N, C-alpha and C positions, 0 to 999 in steps of 0.2 A: 745912558741906561746901560748896565753890564748884564748882557745875556749869558747864562751859563750854559744852555743847551739850545741847540736848534733843531726842529723837526720839520722836513719837507714831505708835506701830505698832498702834493698837486697831483692831480687826477683821480684821487680817491674821494668817495662819497660816503655819507653818513651810513653808518657810524664810525666807519674805520679812523678818520681823523681824530675823534674823540678818544678811541681805544688805544690809538698810539700815544696820544698824549697822556692818557692815564697810565700806560705802562711806564712812560718816560718820566713823570713826575713822581712814581712810587720809587724810582731810583735816585732821585734828587735829595737835597737835604732842605730843611725849613729855610725859607727866605730865597732860594735860589730862583732864577728866573727862566722860564721856557719860553722860546717864540716858536709858533706853528705857523707854517706857510700853507695855504689851501687854496685850491679854486672853486671849492663848492660854496655857492652862495649861501646855502643854508647853514654854513658852519659859524656865521656871526650868531644866529639865534642859538645854535646848538651850544656853542661855548659858554655864551651866557647862563644858560640852563645848567650846564655842567659845573660852572664855577659855583653857582648858588648851591646846588646838590653837594658838592664836594668840600665846600668850606675854602676852597683856593681862591685866591684875589684874581680877578681878571683885571690887569692892569692898564692894557691898552688893545684897542681894535682898530685897525684901518683897512682900506682898500687901496690897493695900488696896483692899476692896470686891471688885469684879470685874476689877481692875487688877493687873497683875503689874509691880513696878519693879525694873529692873536699873541698877546704876552700874558702868561699866566705866572703868578709868584706861588711857589710851594708853600702850603700851611704847615 
């Protein structure tokens, strides 16, 4: 998977990871992939809702240790 941009939001709680992802996606082109790394356990639910609301695709979600990784595809 070719990640176009990566965002490290470790240590930030909702809504900051979502807000930073929204800003990053606005600067990206259609079809590009954004990888967001978060330590907020609620981010899994938050990114699912964010993708549905914005029309961006949530391509992948996974947990690695204490990190929650979300990959979004820009609409």
